C-alpha positions as CSV (number, residue, x, y, z in Angstrom):
1,M,0.0,0.0,0.0
2,D,1.3,3.4,-0.9
3,A,1.5,6.1,1.7
4,R,0.9,9.7,0.7
5,V,3.5,12.2,2.0
6,D,2.1,15.6,2.6
7,N,5.4,17.3,3.4
8,L,8.9,16.3,2.6
9,T,9.7,15.0,6.1
10,L,9.1,11.2,6.5
11,S,8.9,9.4,9.8
12,V,10.8,6.1,9.6
13,A,10.1,5.0,13.2
14,E,8.2,1.9,12.2
15,I,10.9,0.6,9.8
16,L,14.2,1.8,11.2
17,D,16.5,-1.0,12.4
18,R,14.3,-3.6,10.8
19,P,16.1,-4.6,7.6
20,G,13.8,-5.8,4.9
21,E,10.8,-3.7,6.1
22,Y,9.7,-0.9,3.7
23,R,7.1,1.8,3.0
24,D,6.0,2.7,-0.5
25,L,5.4,6.5,-0.9
26,R,3.8,8.8,-3.4
27,L,4.3,12.5,-3.3
28,A,3.4,15.5,-5.3
29,R,5.1,18.6,-4.0
30,P,6.9,21.6,-5.5
31,V,10.6,21.5,-4.9
32,E,12.3,24.9,-4.8
33,G,15.9,25.9,-5.6
34,V,16.4,23.6,-8.5
35,A,18.2,25.5,-11.3
36,T,21.3,25.8,-13.5
37,G,22.3,28.6,-15.8
38,L,19.8,27.9,-18.6
39,A,17.3,25.6,-16.8
40,R,15.1,25.7,-13.8
41,L,12.4,23.5,-12.3
42,E,9.0,25.0,-12.9
43,P,7.0,25.7,-9.7
44,V,4.6,22.8,-10.3
45,P,4.5,19.7,-8.1
46,V,7.2,17.1,-8.7
47,E,5.6,13.6,-8.8
48,A,7.6,10.9,-7.0
49,V,6.9,7.2,-6.5
50,L,9.4,6.1,-3.9
51,R,10.2,3.1,-1.6
52,A,11.8,3.7,1.8
53,E,13.5,0.4,2.8
54,S,15.3,-0.4,6.0
55,V,18.8,-1.8,5.4
56,M,21.7,-2.4,7.8
57,E,23.2,1.0,7.2
58,G,20.0,3.0,7.5
59,I,17.1,3.7,5.1
60,L,17.5,3.2,1.3
61,I,15.3,5.5,-0.8
62,T,14.6,4.3,-4.4
63,G,12.1,5.2,-7.0
64,S,11.4,7.7,-9.8
65,L,10.9,11.5,-9.9
66,E,9.2,13.5,-12.6
67,G,8.9,17.3,-12.9
68,R,8.7,20.0,-15.5
69,A,11.6,22.2,-16.4
70,A,11.7,25.7,-18.0
71,L,14.7,25.8,-20.3
72,E,16.4,28.3,-22.5
73,C,18.1,27.1,-25.7
74,A,21.9,27.4,-25.5
75,R,22.1,28.3,-29.2
76,C,19.1,30.6,-29.9
77,L,18.0,31.6,-26.4
78,T,14.4,30.5,-27.2
79,P,12.5,29.6,-24.0
80,F,10.8,26.1,-24.0
81,S,9.8,23.5,-21.4
82,S,10.4,19.8,-21.0
83,V,9.5,17.0,-18.7
84,I,12.5,15.7,-16.7
85,S,12.5,12.4,-15.0
86,V,15.1,10.6,-13.0
87,D,15.5,7.4,-11.0
88,A,16.7,7.9,-7.5
89,C,18.7,5.6,-5.2
90,E,20.0,7.3,-2.1
91,L,21.0,6.0,1.4
92,Y,20.0,7.9,4.5
93,A,22.6,6.7,7.0
94,D,22.0,6.1,10.7
95,P,24.3,8.7,12.4
96,A,25.9,5.9,14.5
97,K,26.7,4.0,11.3
98,A,27.5,6.9,9.0
99,P,30.7,6.7,7.0
100,P,33.7,8.8,8.2
101,D,33.9,12.4,7.2
102,G,34.6,13.0,3.5
103,D,31.8,10.8,2.3
104,E,28.7,12.9,1.8
105,V,25.5,11.0,2.7
106,Y,22.1,12.0,3.9
107,V,21.6,11.4,7.6
108,I,18.6,10.2,9.5
109,E,17.6,12.9,12.0
110,G,16.1,11.2,15.1
111,L,13.3,9.1,13.6
112,D,12.8,11.3,10.5
113,I,14.3,11.8,7.1
114,D,14.1,15.0,5.1
115,L,13.5,14.1,1.5
116,E,13.8,17.6,0.1
117,P,17.7,17.8,-0.2
118,M,17.7,14.4,-1.9
119,L,15.0,15.4,-4.4
120,R,16.6,18.7,-5.1
121,D,20.0,17.1,-5.7
122,A,18.6,14.4,-8.0
123,L,16.6,16.9,-10.0
124,T,19.4,19.5,-10.3
125,L,21.7,16.8,-11.7
126,T,19.1,15.9,-14.3
127,L,18.7,19.4,-15.7
128,P,20.7,19.8,-18.9
129,L,23.7,22.2,-18.8
130,H,23.4,22.8,-22.6
131,P,19.7,22.6,-23.5
132,L,18.7,22.7,-27.1
133,C,15.2,23.6,-28.4
134,R,15.8,21.1,-31.1
135,A,18.7,19.0,-32.3
136,D,19.2,21.0,-35.5
137,C,19.0,24.4,-33.9
138,R,21.1,26.9,-36.0
139,G,21.5,29.4,-33.2
140,L,22.0,33.2,-33.6
141,C,24.2,35.0,-36.1
142,A,27.4,36.0,-34.4
143,R,27.4,39.4,-36.1
144,C,23.8,40.7,-36.0
145,G,22.1,38.4,-33.5
146,R,19.3,37.2,-35.8
147,D,17.8,33.9,-35.0
148,L,19.0,31.7,-37.9
149,N,16.1,29.2,-37.4
150,K,13.8,31.9,-38.7
151,G,15.8,32.7,-41.8
152,S,19.1,33.8,-43.1
153,C,20.6,37.1,-42.2
154,S,22.2,39.7,-44.6
155,C,25.6,39.6,-42.9
156,V,28.5,38.9,-45.3
157,E,31.0,36.3,-44.2
158,A,34.5,37.7,-44.4
159,D,36.7,36.0,-46.9
160,T,39.6,35.6,-44.5
161,D,39.9,35.5,-40.8
162,P,41.3,38.9,-39.6
163,R,43.9,37.0,-37.5
164,W,45.5,35.9,-40.8
165,A,45.8,39.5,-42.0
166,P,49.5,39.9,-41.1
167,L,50.3,36.9,-43.2
168,G,48.3,38.4,-46.1
169,D,50.4,41.6,-45.7
170,L,53.6,39.5,-45.8
171,R,52.4,37.7,-48.9
172,A,51.8,41.0,-50.6
173,R,55.2,42.4,-49.7
174,L,56.9,39.2,-50.9
175,G,55.0,39.4,-54.2
176,E,56.2,43.0,-54.7
177,K,59.8,41.9,-54.3
178,T,59.6,39.2,-56.9
179,Q,58.2,41.5,-59.6
């Protein structure tokens, strides 16, 4: 039977230190603070189907998360949205059994675990760092800024790269000496 979680703090009193015992959970809550440079989680509820299972080291949380992201194309800067989903598998360690410093783990606080940091971390890692509105996005013209997906611009491509100009000057001078 699935338990509904109204907030993101879960009591694990009935399964803690009982390896093999578990609780299935469903939650639908907004998760704040999930963003990268060109992407952010929309303020709509994140849907999660999770299992909290007691293991020797603490509580293992597994399941799937799904949310909606507001993105900005890295090439043409067009805003768009997309569904993001991720499978989660995280250990909440009993403080007495937690690994030594240096290993970052989520910790059981008394008889509760706070799911929000785990959800935020998993969703943030799922957001694309270089989102594209479509695979064949042509981007913006480097000179005039026109969206090349909407048509060509009138900019003329230089015949040579200006960094090669000194070599062109050298060629011209060498050509003058041979004549």
